[in-house]
C-alpha positions in Angstrom: 68.9 10.1 -51.0 67.8 6.5 -50.9 68.6 4.5 -47.9 68.2 1.0 -46.1 66.4 2.0 -43.0 65.9 -0.1 -39.7 62.6 1.5 -38.6 62.0 -0.9 -35.6 63.2 -4.3 -34.8 63.1 -6.4 -37.6 61.4 -3.9 -40.1 63.8 -2.8 -42.8 62.6 -0.5 -45.4 64.1 0.9 -48.6 63.3 4.3 -48.9 64.4 8.5 -49.0 66.2 9.3 -46.2 67.5 12.5 -45.2 71.5 12.5 -45.4 73.2 14.0 -42.2 75.5 16.7 -43.7 78.4 17.5 -41.4 80.6 20.7 -42.3 84.3 19.9 -42.8 83.7 16.1 -43.8 83.8 14.8 -46.9 80.8 13.3 -48.8 81.3 10.2 -50.0 79.2 8.2 -52.6 78.9 4.7 -51.3 80.4 1.7 -53.3 80.0 -1.3 -51.4 78.7 -2.1 -48.0 79.3 -5.4 -46.5 76.3 -7.1 -44.1 78.0 -8.1 -40.9 76.7 -10.8 -38.5 76.4 -7.8 -36.1 74.1 -6.2 -38.4 71.4 -9.4 -38.2 71.5 -9.0 -34.5 71.2 -5.4 -34.4 68.4 -5.5 -36.9 66.5 -8.6 -35.9 67.1 -9.4 -32.0 66.7 -5.5 -30.6 70.3 -4.9 -30.8 70.0 -1.3 -31.9 70.8 1.9 -30.0 67.8 3.8 -31.5 65.4 3.8 -34.5 65.3 5.0 -37.5 69.1 3.8 -38.0 70.8 3.1 -41.3 73.4 0.2 -40.7 76.4 -0.5 -42.3 80.1 -0.2 -41.3 82.3 -2.2 -43.5 82.2 -0.2 -46.5 84.1 1.5 -49.3 83.3 4.8 -51.2 84.3 7.3 -53.8 85.0 11.0 -52.7 81.9 13.1 -54.4 82.6 16.2 -52.5 85.8 17.3 -50.8 86.1 20.5 -48.0 88.3 23.1 -49.1 91.9 22.2 -48.6 91.3 18.4 -48.3 93.8 15.9 -49.0 91.3 13.9 -51.2 90.1 15.1 -54.4 86.8 14.1 -55.9 86.8 10.7 -57.5 89.6 9.2 -55.1 88.7 5.5 -53.9 88.8 5.5 -49.9 88.2 2.8 -47.4 86.5 4.0 -44.2 87.3 3.3 -40.7 83.9 3.5 -38.9 84.9 4.1 -35.0 84.7 7.7 -34.1 86.5 8.1 -31.2 86.0 11.1 -28.7 89.9 12.2 -28.6 89.7 12.9 -25.1 89.3 9.6 -22.8 92.4 8.0 -21.1 92.4 5.2 -24.0 92.5 7.6 -26.3 95.0 9.9 -25.0 97.4 6.8 -24.8 96.4 6.2 -28.5 94.2 2.9 -28.2 91.1 4.5 -30.0 89.7 1.1 -30.5 89.1 1.1 -26.9 87.7 4.9 -26.5 85.4 5.1 -23.6 82.7 7.3 -25.4 82.9 6.5 -29.3 80.6 6.7 -32.0 79.8 4.5 -34.7 78.9 4.6 -38.5 76.1 2.2 -38.6 75.2 1.6 -35.3 75.1 4.7 -33.2 74.7 6.8 -36.2 73.8 6.3 -39.6 76.0 4.2 -41.7 76.7 3.0 -45.2 73.5 0.9 -46.5 72.7 4.3 -48.3 73.6 6.2 -51.2 75.9 8.7 -49.6 77.4 9.4 -46.3 79.9 12.6 -44.5 82.8 11.4 -43.1 86.2 13.1 -41.9 89.3 13.2 -43.6 91.1 11.4 -40.7 88.7 8.0 -41.4 89.7 7.9 -45.0 92.2 5.3 -46.2 93.4 5.7 -49.9 92.7 2.6 -51.9 95.4 0.9 -53.8 95.0 0.7 -57.7 95.4 -2.9 -57.5 92.7 -3.0 -55.2 88.9 -3.2 -55.8 86.2 -1.0 -54.2 84.5 -4.6 -53.4 87.8 -5.9 -51.9 87.9 -2.8 -50.0 84.8 -2.9 -48.3 86.1 -5.9 -46.7 88.6 -4.0 -45.0 86.9 -3.4 -41.5 86.6 -7.2 -40.9 89.8 -8.0 -42.7 91.4 -5.4 -40.0 89.7 -6.8 -37.0 90.9 -10.3 -37.9 94.3 -8.7 -38.3 94.4 -7.2 -35.1 93.0 -10.0 -33.0 96.4 -12.5 -34.3 98.6 -9.4 -33.6 98.0 -9.4 -30.2 100.9 -12.0 -29.5 103.8 -13.0 -31.7 103.5 -15.5 -33.9 106.7 -18.1 -34.7 106.9 -19.3 -38.2 106.4 -22.8 -38.8 103.9 -23.6 -36.2 100.4 -25.2 -36.3 97.4 -23.1 -35.8 93.7 -23.5 -35.5 90.9 -21.3 -36.1 87.5 -22.0 -35.1 84.7 -20.6 -36.7 84.4 -20.4 -40.6 82.7 -17.5 -41.0 84.6 -14.4 -42.6 86.5 -13.3 -39.6 87.7 -16.9 -39.1 88.4 -17.4 -42.7 90.6 -14.1 -42.7 92.4 -14.8 -39.5 93.3 -18.4 -41.1 94.8 -16.4 -44.0 96.7 -14.0 -41.7 98.1 -16.8 -39.7 99.2 -18.2 -43.1 100.8 -15.3 -44.0 102.5 -14.9 -40.5 104.1 -18.4 -41.2 102.1 -21.1 -39.6 102.6 -23.9 -41.8 99.8 -26.3 -40.8 96.1 -24.5 -40.4 93.1 -26.0 -39.8 89.5 -24.5 -39.8 86.9 -25.7 -37.3 83.0 -25.3 -37.9 80.0 -27.2 -37.6 78.3 -26.5 -40.8 79.4 -28.8 -43.4 79.0 -25.8 -46.4 81.3 -23.7 -44.3 83.9 -26.5 -44.0 84.1 -27.0 -47.9 84.5 -23.2 -48.4 87.1 -23.4 -45.9 89.1 -26.4 -47.9 89.1 -24.1 -51.1 91.7 -21.6 -49.5 93.6 -24.8 -48.8 92.8 -25.1 -45.0 92.3 -28.5 -43.4 88.7 -28.8 -42.4 87.8 -30.2 -39.1 84.1 -30.8 -37.7 83.8 -28.6 -34.7 81.9 -31.9 -32.9 85.2 -33.9 -33.5 87.5 -31.1 -31.7 87.9 -33.6 -28.5 90.2 -35.7 -30.9 92.6 -32.6 -31.1 93.7 -31.9 -27.4 97.1 -30.5 -27.2 97.4 -30.4 -30.5 97.8 -26.8 -32.0 100.5 -23.7 -30.8 97.9 -21.3 -32.0 94.2 -21.1 -31.7 92.1 -18.4 -33.0 88.4 -18.6 -31.4 86.5 -16.5 -33.8 82.6 -17.6 -32.7 81.9 -16.2 -29.3 80.2 -19.2 -27.6 81.1 -20.8 -24.5 81.6 -24.3 -26.1 84.2 -23.0 -28.7 86.2 -20.9 -26.3 86.4 -24.2 -24.2 87.6 -26.1 -27.2 90.0 -23.5 -28.1 91.9 -23.8 -24.7 91.5 -27.7 -25.0 92.9 -28.0 -28.4 95.9 -25.5 -27.4 99.0 -27.0 -26.9 101.7 -26.6 -23.8 102.9 -23.0 -24.0 100.5 -22.4 -26.6 98.6 -19.2 -27.4 94.9 -18.3 -27.7 93.5 -15.5 -29.3 89.9 -14.5 -28.5 88.3 -12.7 -31.3 84.9 -13.7 -31.3 82.4 -11.2 -29.6 81.0 -13.3 -26.7 77.0 -14.5 -27.3 76.8 -16.2 -23.7 78.1 -16.6 -20.4 81.3 -19.0 -19.7 81.9 -20.5 -16.5 85.4 -23.0 -15.9 85.3 -25.9 -13.5 88.4 -26.1 -11.5 89.9 -29.1 -13.0 89.7 -27.4 -16.3 91.2 -24.2 -15.1 94.1 -26.0 -13.8 94.7 -27.6 -16.9 95.4 -23.9 -18.2 97.8 -23.3 -15.3 99.7 -26.9 -15.8 100.0 -26.2 -20.0 101.1 -22.5 -19.1 98.6 -21.3 -22.2 98.7 -17.9 -22.9 95.5 -16.0 -23.9 94.6 -12.4 -25.6 91.7 -10.7 -26.2 91.2 -8.3 -29.1 88.5 -5.5 -29.8 88.1 -3.7 -33.1 91.0 -2.5 -35.2 92.8 0.5 -35.9 93.4 2.4 -39.2 97.5 2.1 -38.6 98.9 -0.6 -38.9 95.7 -2.6 -39.1 93.5 -1.2 -42.1 97.1 -0.1 -43.5 98.6 -3.7 -43.7 95.2 -5.2 -44.9 95.3 -2.5 -48.0 99.0 -3.6 -48.5 98.1 -7.4 -48.8 94.6 -7.2 -50.4 94.8 -9.2 -53.8 98.3 -10.4 -53.0 98.7 -13.1 -50.6 95.4 -12.0 -48.5 92.5 -13.3 -51.0 89.2 -11.4 -50.3 87.3 -11.3 -53.5 86.4 -15.2 -52.8 84.8 -14.3 -49.5 82.4 -12.5 -51.4 79.3 -15.0 -51.9 76.6 -12.3 -52.8 75.6 -9.2 -54.0 72.4 -7.3 -53.6 70.8 -3.7 -54.2 69.1 -1.3 -51.7 65.8 -2.4 -53.1 66.4 -6.2 -52.7 68.3 -5.8 -49.5 65.5 -6.7 -47.0 64.7 -10.0 -49.2 68.4 -10.8 -48.7 68.2 -10.0 -44.7 65.5 -12.3 -44.6 67.3 -15.0 -46.2 70.6 -14.5 -43.7 68.2 -14.6 -40.8 66.4 -17.6 -42.0 70.0 -19.3 -42.7 68.8 -20.2 -46.4 71.7 -21.4 -48.4 75.1 -20.6 -48.1 76.6 -17.3 -47.4 80.2 -15.7 -46.5 80.1 -12.0 -47.1 77.0 -10.5 -48.7 77.7 -6.9 -50.2 75.1 -4.2 -50.8 75.6 -1.9 -53.8 73.8 1.1 -52.7 74.4 2.8 -56.3 74.4 -0.1 -58.3 77.2 -1.9 -60.0 80.7 -0.6 -59.3 83.9 -0.8 -61.4 
């Protein structure tokens, strides 16, 4: 099959690649696979576990071949949960598979979906509703991560919210906060293009450099950048008795001075951290809301083939132009 292969750091090549066959799993024809920010670090900042590697963990597919007695027939449209838990560690035994201590993962620890085909187990396939497109379903993974993040603490309707980070996760988190009943939602970022894009979803756009003007202003704050400066800003902008959702994967260290930490205690702010997502309820909730009050289609700002994907990655790494979510279509146009 044809695949986009990471042969070494910063060396992506579209070429023939052997498909790993797993007996008892479904053979899937990849429909669409999203390029995640983590793919940029994995591919261009020496972040891969091994080489060669086929990246891609955000994807939808169509069943090509089904194992005997399988629940999904050939032709079925599915979203695919990428984390493969061990099933035996303590978190798995408690049902917290996203916290598995010995997990495998499509697109990072094993070959993923930047390829024409892939084998996956039935337990990781979710049927796509008829009114949800394969392209929208390819965004199920980031949408579920955002949902998991803002579901770690109750959200009371009628409250105010701020999301720091105008990327895909941030914009989806803002939508979930709106769905949960927040009536005033702002999105902060340092890039003007992202702020303009956030405004098209009906969110108030705030230049992150002006967040000092919003101290104690929001009941809920979701931090979706992973930077020390934005983590600090999230706490500073959180109102008394408010809550901070930490969603962004940390990119640097973080030190809090005594006075700032004291302000956390004196305002009685609470925090939750979130990692990854789970099929039920996260992914099922995404698929139930997609195309209705969860608007995923506008987030797709680019599409590319496997052959043209290396050039697209080069543009993303160089920050050329505005991009929200770019999809790779390994088998050409879909639907």
